[in-house]
C-alpha positions as CSV (number, residue, x, y, z in Angstrom):
1,M,51.9,-14.1,-26.9
2,L,51.1,-16.0,-23.6
3,F,52.6,-13.0,-21.6
4,C,50.4,-10.4,-23.5
5,F,47.2,-12.7,-23.0
6,A,47.9,-13.1,-19.3
7,L,48.5,-9.5,-18.9
8,K,45.2,-8.6,-20.7
9,M,43.5,-11.0,-18.2
10,Q,45.0,-9.4,-15.3
11,R,44.1,-5.7,-16.3
12,G,40.9,-6.2,-18.1
13,Y,39.3,-9.4,-16.7
14,G,35.9,-7.8,-16.7
15,D,36.0,-7.7,-20.6
16,F,35.5,-11.4,-20.8
17,F,32.1,-11.1,-19.1
18,P,29.0,-9.8,-20.7
19,E,28.0,-6.2,-20.1
20,S,24.3,-6.8,-20.6
21,L,23.0,-8.7,-17.4
22,T,19.5,-10.2,-16.7
23,S,18.0,-9.4,-13.4
24,S,16.5,-12.2,-11.4
25,L,13.9,-9.9,-9.8
26,T,10.5,-10.0,-11.1
27,E,8.9,-6.5,-12.3
28,D,6.7,-6.4,-9.3
29,Q,9.6,-7.2,-7.0
30,S,11.8,-4.6,-8.6
31,K,9.0,-1.9,-8.2
32,Q,8.7,-2.9,-4.4
33,L,12.4,-2.3,-3.9
34,C,12.2,1.0,-5.7
35,D,9.4,2.2,-3.6
36,L,11.5,1.6,-0.4
37,L,13.9,4.2,-1.8
38,G,11.7,6.6,-3.8
39,N,11.7,7.7,-7.4
40,V,14.8,5.6,-8.5
41,K,15.9,3.3,-11.1
42,L,18.1,0.2,-10.5
43,T,20.9,-0.8,-12.8
44,L,22.3,-4.3,-12.5
45,L,26.3,-4.2,-11.9
46,Y,27.1,-7.6,-10.6
47,K,25.6,-11.1,-10.9
48,A,27.4,-13.7,-8.9
49,S,26.5,-16.7,-11.3
50,V,28.0,-14.7,-14.2
51,Y,31.3,-13.1,-12.5
52,G,31.8,-15.5,-9.6
53,Y,31.6,-15.4,-6.0
54,K,35.1,-13.7,-5.8
55,P,35.9,-10.3,-4.1
56,L,38.1,-9.2,-6.9
57,F,35.2,-9.3,-9.7
58,F,32.7,-7.8,-7.1
59,H,34.9,-4.8,-6.4
60,K,35.7,-4.4,-10.2
61,R,32.0,-4.0,-11.0
62,C,30.9,-2.4,-7.8
63,D,33.7,0.1,-6.4
64,S,32.8,3.9,-6.7
65,Q,29.3,3.3,-8.0
66,G,27.5,5.5,-5.5
67,P,24.4,4.0,-3.6
68,T,23.9,0.2,-4.2
69,L,21.4,-2.5,-3.4
70,L,22.4,-6.0,-2.8
71,V,19.7,-8.7,-3.5
72,A,20.4,-12.3,-2.5
73,Y,18.3,-15.4,-3.4
74,N,18.3,-18.7,-1.7
75,R,17.3,-22.3,-2.2
76,T,14.1,-21.9,0.0
77,G,12.8,-19.0,-2.3
78,Y,13.8,-16.1,0.1
79,I,14.8,-12.8,-1.4
80,F,16.7,-10.6,0.9
81,G,19.6,-8.2,1.1
82,G,20.7,-4.6,1.9
83,Y,21.2,-1.1,0.7
84,T,24.1,1.4,1.4
85,S,24.2,4.9,0.2
86,V,28.1,5.0,0.6
87,D,30.5,3.9,-2.2
88,Y,32.5,0.8,-1.8
89,T,36.2,1.8,-2.1
90,R,38.1,-0.9,-0.2
91,N,39.4,1.7,2.2
92,E,39.6,-0.6,5.3
93,Q,37.4,1.7,7.3
94,Y,34.0,1.4,9.3
95,I,31.3,3.1,7.3
96,T,28.6,5.3,9.2
97,D,25.5,5.2,7.0
98,E,22.2,6.4,8.6
99,E,20.3,5.6,5.2
100,A,21.6,1.7,5.1
101,F,19.0,-1.1,5.8
102,L,18.5,-4.6,5.3
103,F,15.2,-5.8,3.6
104,S,13.5,-9.2,3.2
105,F,10.4,-10.1,1.0
106,Q,7.9,-11.5,3.5
107,G,4.7,-11.7,1.4
108,K,4.1,-9.2,-1.4
109,F,6.0,-6.2,0.2
110,P,9.6,-6.2,1.3
111,V,10.1,-5.5,5.1
112,Y,13.1,-3.4,5.9
113,I,15.4,-3.1,9.0
114,K,17.1,0.2,9.6
115,V,20.6,0.3,10.9
116,N,20.6,0.8,14.6
117,S,21.5,4.3,15.7
118,G,25.0,4.7,16.8
119,H,26.4,1.6,14.8
120,Y,28.4,1.1,12.0
121,A,26.5,0.1,8.7
122,R,29.4,-2.0,7.3
123,Y,33.2,-2.4,7.3
124,D,34.6,-1.4,3.8
125,N,37.3,-3.8,3.0
126,A,38.4,-5.9,-0.1
127,G,36.2,-8.9,0.7
128,M,32.6,-9.4,-0.2
129,P,29.9,-7.3,1.0
130,N,29.1,-7.3,4.8
131,F,26.4,-5.1,6.7
132,G,27.5,-4.0,10.2
133,Q,30.4,-6.9,10.2
134,Q,27.1,-8.7,11.1
135,L,25.8,-10.3,8.1
136,Y,28.1,-11.4,5.3
137,F,27.3,-12.5,1.6
138,C,29.5,-14.9,-0.3
139,K,31.9,-15.5,2.3
140,N,35.1,-17.2,1.5
141,K,34.3,-17.1,-2.2
142,Q,31.3,-19.5,-1.5
143,P,27.6,-18.9,-2.4
144,V,26.5,-18.5,1.2
145,V,25.2,-15.9,3.7
146,Y,27.0,-15.9,7.0
147,I,25.9,-14.3,10.3
148,Q,28.9,-13.2,12.8
149,G,27.2,-11.5,15.8
150,G,27.2,-7.8,15.9
151,K,24.5,-5.3,16.9
152,S,24.2,-3.0,13.9
153,F,20.9,-4.6,12.7
154,S,18.2,-6.2,14.6
155,F,16.6,-9.1,12.7
156,N,15.6,-12.7,13.1
157,A,17.4,-15.3,10.8
158,E,14.4,-17.5,10.6
159,R,12.1,-14.7,9.3
160,F,14.8,-13.0,7.2
161,Y,15.9,-15.8,5.1
162,G,14.5,-19.0,6.6
163,N,17.8,-20.0,8.1
164,D,18.8,-21.3,4.5
165,S,22.2,-20.1,4.2
166,R,23.1,-21.5,0.9
167,L,22.5,-18.9,-1.9
168,T,21.3,-19.5,-5.4
169,E,22.2,-16.0,-6.6
170,C,23.6,-12.7,-5.4
171,E,23.2,-9.4,-7.5
172,V,24.3,-5.8,-6.9
173,Y,22.3,-2.9,-8.4
174,K,23.4,0.7,-8.8
175,V,20.6,3.0,-7.4
176,E,20.1,6.2,-9.4
177,Q,17.4,8.8,-9.1
178,N,14.9,8.5,-11.8
179,L,15.4,11.7,-13.7
180,Q,12.5,11.1,-16.1
181,T,10.2,13.4,-14.3
182,K,11.4,16.9,-14.7
183,E,8.5,18.9,-13.1
184,K,9.2,20.3,-9.8
185,P,6.6,19.2,-7.0
186,W,4.9,22.1,-5.4
187,R,5.0,20.2,-2.0
188,N,7.8,17.8,-0.9
189,I,7.0,14.3,0.3
190,R,8.9,11.1,0.5
191,W,7.1,8.2,-1.4
192,T,8.7,5.4,0.2
193,S,7.9,2.4,2.4
194,I,10.5,3.8,4.8
195,R,8.4,6.8,5.3
196,R,5.2,5.0,5.9
197,A,6.8,3.0,8.5
198,E,8.1,6.2,10.2
199,L,4.8,7.8,10.1
200,M,3.1,4.6,11.6
201,Q,5.9,4.7,14.4
202,M,5.1,8.4,15.0
203,M,1.6,7.5,15.6
204,R,2.4,4.8,18.1
205,D,4.9,6.8,20.0
206,Y,2.8,10.1,20.1
207,K,1.7,11.3,23.5
208,P,-0.5,14.4,24.1
209,L,1.2,17.2,25.7
210,V,-1.2,17.2,28.6
211,T,-1.3,14.3,31.2
212,S,-5.2,14.3,31.7
213,V,-5.6,13.8,28.0
214,S,-4.6,10.1,26.9
215,R,-6.2,10.4,23.2
216,V,-6.6,13.6,21.3
217,R,-9.9,14.1,19.7
218,I,-10.3,15.1,16.0
219,L,-13.6,16.1,14.6
220,M,-14.6,15.4,11.1
221,I,-16.9,18.0,9.4
222,G,-17.9,18.1,5.9
223,P,-20.7,17.6,3.3
224,V,-22.7,14.5,2.6
225,G,-20.6,11.9,0.7
226,A,-17.3,13.8,1.1
227,G,-15.5,10.9,2.8
228,K,-15.5,11.6,6.6
229,S,-16.2,7.9,7.6
230,S,-14.0,6.6,4.8
231,F,-11.1,8.6,6.2
232,F,-11.5,6.6,9.5
233,N,-11.9,3.3,7.5
234,S,-8.7,4.2,5.6
235,I,-6.7,5.1,8.7
236,N,-8.0,1.8,10.3
237,S,-7.1,-0.1,7.3
238,I,-3.5,1.0,7.4
239,F,-3.0,-0.2,11.0
240,T,-4.9,-3.4,10.5
241,G,-2.9,-4.2,7.7
242,H,-5.8,-4.7,5.1
243,V,-8.8,-2.7,3.8
244,T,-11.6,-2.5,6.3
245,N,-15.0,-0.9,6.5
246,K,-15.9,-0.6,10.1
247,A,-17.6,2.8,9.8
248,V,-20.7,3.0,7.4
249,S,-19.6,4.9,4.3
250,G,-20.6,5.1,0.7
251,S,-22.6,7.3,-1.8
252,A,-26.1,8.5,-1.0
253,G,-28.2,11.6,-1.2
254,T,-28.4,12.0,2.5
255,S,-25.9,11.1,5.3
256,L,-25.3,7.6,6.0
257,T,-24.0,8.7,9.3
258,T,-26.8,9.5,11.7
259,Q,-25.1,9.2,14.9
260,F,-22.1,11.0,16.6
261,R,-19.4,8.2,16.7
262,T,-16.0,8.3,18.4
263,Y,-13.7,5.9,16.7
264,P,-10.5,4.7,18.5
265,V,-7.9,3.0,16.1
266,K,-6.1,0.0,17.5
267,D,-2.5,-1.0,16.4
268,G,-3.4,-4.0,14.7
269,R,-6.4,-6.2,15.3
270,E,-5.4,-7.3,18.8
271,G,-3.1,-4.2,19.3
272,K,-3.5,-1.3,22.0
273,P,-5.5,1.8,21.1
274,L,-3.5,4.5,19.3
275,P,-3.5,7.9,21.1
276,F,-6.1,9.6,19.0
277,V,-9.8,9.4,18.4
278,L,-11.6,10.1,15.2
279,C,-15.1,11.8,15.8
280,D,-17.5,11.4,12.9
281,T,-20.7,13.4,12.6
282,M,-23.8,13.7,10.2
283,G,-23.0,15.2,7.0
284,L,-23.7,18.8,6.2
285,E,-26.7,19.7,3.8
286,E,-27.5,23.0,2.4
287,Q,-31.4,22.7,3.2
288,T,-32.5,24.2,6.6
289,G,-33.6,21.4,8.7
290,A,-31.5,18.8,7.0
291,G,-28.0,17.3,8.0
292,L,-25.7,18.5,11.0
293,D,-27.0,21.7,12.8
294,I,-24.5,24.3,14.0
295,E,-25.8,23.9,17.7
296,D,-25.0,20.3,17.4
297,I,-21.4,21.1,16.4
298,R,-21.2,23.7,19.3
299,S,-22.4,20.8,21.7
300,I,-19.8,18.4,20.2
301,L,-16.8,20.9,20.4
302,Q,-17.5,21.5,24.0
303,G,-17.5,17.8,24.8
304,H,-21.2,17.3,25.8
305,V,-22.3,14.9,23.1
306,P,-21.9,11.3,24.0
307,D,-20.8,8.4,21.6
308,R,-23.7,7.0,19.5
309,Y,-26.0,10.0,20.1
310,K,-28.5,10.0,17.3
311,F,-28.9,13.4,15.5
312,N,-32.2,14.9,14.9
313,P,-32.0,17.5,12.2
314,M,-35.2,19.2,13.4
315,V,-34.2,19.5,17.1
316,P,-30.5,20.4,18.2
317,F,-28.7,18.2,20.9
318,Q,-30.1,19.2,24.4
319,P,-27.6,18.2,27.2
320,D,-28.9,17.0,30.5
321,E,-29.0,19.5,33.4
322,Q,-26.1,17.7,35.1
323,R,-23.9,18.4,32.0
324,V,-24.9,21.9,31.5
325,Y,-23.8,22.9,34.9
326,R,-20.7,20.6,34.9
327,P,-18.2,22.0,32.2
328,A,-16.6,19.1,30.2
329,S,-13.1,18.2,31.1
330,L,-10.4,18.8,28.5
331,K,-10.0,15.2,27.5
332,E,-14.0,15.3,26.7
333,K,-13.4,18.4,24.4
334,I,-12.5,18.6,20.6
335,H,-8.7,19.3,20.0
336,C,-8.6,19.8,16.2
337,V,-11.4,20.1,13.6
338,V,-11.0,18.8,10.1
339,Y,-13.2,19.8,7.2
340,V,-13.7,17.0,4.7
341,I,-14.2,18.4,1.1
342,D,-14.8,16.3,-1.9
343,G,-12.1,17.5,-4.4
344,S,-13.9,16.6,-7.4
345,K,-17.0,18.6,-6.3
346,I,-15.4,21.8,-5.1
347,S,-16.6,23.9,-8.1
348,L,-20.0,22.4,-7.7
349,M,-20.5,23.3,-4.0
350,S,-23.8,25.5,-3.6
351,D,-23.5,28.9,-2.1
352,K,-25.8,27.8,0.8
353,L,-23.3,25.2,1.8
354,E,-20.2,27.5,1.4
355,E,-22.3,29.8,3.8
356,K,-23.1,27.1,6.1
357,L,-19.3,26.0,6.2
358,A,-18.2,29.8,6.7
359,V,-20.5,30.1,9.7
360,I,-19.0,26.9,11.4
361,H,-15.5,28.1,10.6
362,R,-16.3,31.2,12.4
363,E,-17.7,29.6,15.4
364,I,-14.7,27.2,15.7
365,S,-12.4,30.0,15.3
366,S,-13.9,31.9,18.2
367,L,-12.9,28.9,20.3
368,D,-9.3,28.9,19.1
369,I,-9.5,25.3,17.9
370,P,-7.1,24.5,15.2
371,Q,-8.6,23.8,11.8
372,M,-7.5,21.9,8.5
373,V,-8.9,20.7,5.3
374,L,-8.8,17.0,3.8
375,M,-9.3,17.3,0.2
376,T,-10.5,13.9,-0.6
377,K,-11.2,12.1,-4.1
378,V,-8.2,13.6,-5.7
379,D,-8.0,10.7,-8.2
380,E,-11.8,11.5,-9.3
381,A,-10.6,15.3,-9.4
382,C,-7.7,14.9,-12.1
383,P,-7.0,12.4,-14.6
384,Y,-3.4,12.9,-14.4
385,V,-3.5,12.1,-10.6
386,E,-5.8,9.2,-11.3
387,K,-3.0,7.3,-13.4
388,D,-0.5,7.8,-10.8
389,L,-1.4,9.2,-7.2
390,Y,2.5,9.9,-6.9
391,K,2.0,12.8,-9.3
392,I,-0.4,14.6,-7.0
393,Y,2.0,17.4,-6.2
394,L,3.1,17.7,-9.7
395,S,-0.5,18.4,-10.7
396,S,-1.0,22.1,-11.2
397,Y,-5.0,21.5,-11.3
398,I,-4.8,20.0,-7.8
399,K,-2.8,22.9,-6.6
400,S,-5.4,25.2,-7.9
401,K,-8.0,23.3,-6.2
402,V,-6.0,23.6,-2.9
403,Q,-5.7,27.4,-3.1
404,E,-9.4,27.5,-4.1
405,V,-10.5,25.8,-1.0
406,S,-8.1,27.8,1.3
407,S,-9.4,31.1,-0.1
408,W,-13.0,30.4,0.4
409,L,-12.8,28.6,3.8
410,G,-10.3,30.9,5.3
411,V,-7.5,28.6,6.1
412,P,-3.9,28.8,5.1
413,V,-2.8,26.7,2.0
414,S,-0.5,24.6,4.1
415,C,-3.5,23.5,6.1
416,V,-5.1,22.0,3.1
417,L,-4.1,18.4,2.4
418,P,-5.2,16.5,-0.8
419,V,-5.9,12.6,0.2
420,K,-7.2,9.7,-1.3
421,N,-9.4,7.3,1.0
422,Y,-9.7,3.6,0.4
423,S,-12.9,3.0,-1.5
424,Q,-12.8,0.4,-4.4
425,E,-9.4,-1.0,-3.5
426,L,-9.0,-4.5,-2.1
427,E,-5.3,-4.1,-1.0
428,L,-3.3,-1.4,0.6
429,E,-1.2,1.0,-1.6
430,L,2.0,2.7,-0.5
431,N,1.3,6.3,-2.0
432,C,-2.3,6.4,-0.7
433,D,-0.8,5.4,2.9
434,V,1.7,8.0,2.8
435,L,-0.8,10.6,2.0
436,L,-3.1,9.6,4.6
437,L,-0.7,9.1,7.5
438,T,0.7,12.6,6.5
439,A,-2.5,14.2,7.0
440,L,-2.9,12.4,10.4
441,Q,0.4,13.4,11.5
442,Q,-0.5,17.1,10.8
443,M,-3.9,16.6,12.9
444,L,-1.9,15.4,15.9
445,N,0.6,18.4,15.4
446,F,-2.5,20.7,15.5
447,A,-3.9,19.1,18.4
448,D,-0.7,19.5,20.3
449,D,-0.8,23.3,19.5
450,Y,-4.2,23.6,20.9
451,L,-3.3,21.8,24.2
452,D,-0.1,23.7,24.6
453,D,-2.2,26.8,24.3
454,V,-4.7,25.8,26.9
455,C,-2.5,23.8,29.1
456,P,-1.5,26.7,31.4
457,M,-5.1,27.4,32.1
458,E,-6.5,23.7,32.4
459,D,-3.8,21.3,33.2
460,N,-0.2,20.6,33.9
461,P,2.2,19.7,31.0
462,K,4.2,16.5,31.3
C-alpha cells in the first residue's frame, strides 16, 4: 500500500494541490497587463505559495501551455515579471522570441522592456523561469529574484524591483486571445501599451525626407468646435504624460481660435521639440464674412502667414511687399492638410459649409498637397463606441460615417481616421492614445509623400 501511495505521488503530484487558484493581482492590475498584450485573458496556472518554489511543480503546471506571463511580488510592494510567447518544454535550448518582454509596475501603468534585438529571450531548461539567462526567478528553490549579467534586456534593478530580491509570491498565467468578441473589425489596429510606445518612438525618430525641413508643418482646417485645438492639446498631453490644455479650446458659437498658431510639441516638459508642427487656424463658418477665408488658407499654404497673425474675417491676409516678391522656402510651407470634422454632426452639416469645404479641397488639390480627415468625437457619435473606444472599428455606424465623409469631401476612405480627443478626462487612456498617435503617424507619412514629390525641384534628399 505504501508503494502504491508513493507511486501515485510520483505520477500525479499535481492532484494534491487545488486546481482553483486565486490571483494576487487586483482587477485594475490585471487589466493593465492585458492592455500590454491586447484583447487577451489570463488564466492562473502556477502559484508558488501553493505549489512551492520547485522546478518540478512549475513545469508540471506550465509546460506546453503556449504564451505565458510571469508575475512576481516582493516585500517592498513591487510587481514585476516577464512575458514569453514560446512554450516551456525543458528542451535545453536558447529561445528566440521577439515578442518577449519584461515589465514592472511603476505607478498605475506597467512599464515594459522589450528583448534586445539579436539576443535570446530565455534559456529553456528544467529549472525555474529565466529571461535571457539574465533575470532568474525562484533560483535554487528559493523565493528570490536573481540577476546574472547578460544583455538580453536593458533595465535598472533599482527601478525594476527596488533592489529587493526577496519574493513574497510568484505566479504564472496562461495568455489566451479573448474570443468573446466575434465581430470582425473593419480596420486592424493593435490596442496595446506596446503599440503606443512604438508609435511614440516613431515620432521621436522621424526625420523629414528633405534636409532643409527640420519639422514638417501640418495644417488643421475645420468647422468651429470640431476639435482642431483639442487635437494639438491631446497630442501634447501624450508626450507630456498628463492631460494639458495649452491651446484654447472648448465649445462656442464662434471660433475660439482667432490667430494663426504654429504649435511645436516637446518630448516631455523639458524635452526637445519633436519633428513636426501642428498649425491651428480660425474655424470655418457658413456665413460669408465669418470664420476663416479661402484667401487666408491660400496664404497659409504658401508659407506667408506668420505665427500669431490675427485673422480678420472681413479682410483677407495681405503679405508685405518683401514677402510677395520672395517665395517662401519649403520649410515655411504646409506639407500636409488635415480636415477636422465632428463625427457627431456630420449629418447636420449645412450645404453652405459643405460647399466651402469643397472649394478648399479643390484649392489644396491644385497644389498637390496631401489631405486627410480626422473624424473627432466618435464617442458622442455612437453609443456603442462611447461604452468602449476599443469597439470603434467594430461599429458599422462609425464605418458608415467614415464612408459618408469620404464621399462628400472627395478623399479615399483610408484617409479618414476616427479619433477621440481629450476633453473631459483627467488622465490619459491607452485606446485614446493609440488612435491619436496612429492618426499623427499617417500625417507624417503624407508629409513625406509631399516632400518626396517636390524634393527633386526644391531640395536635395538625405
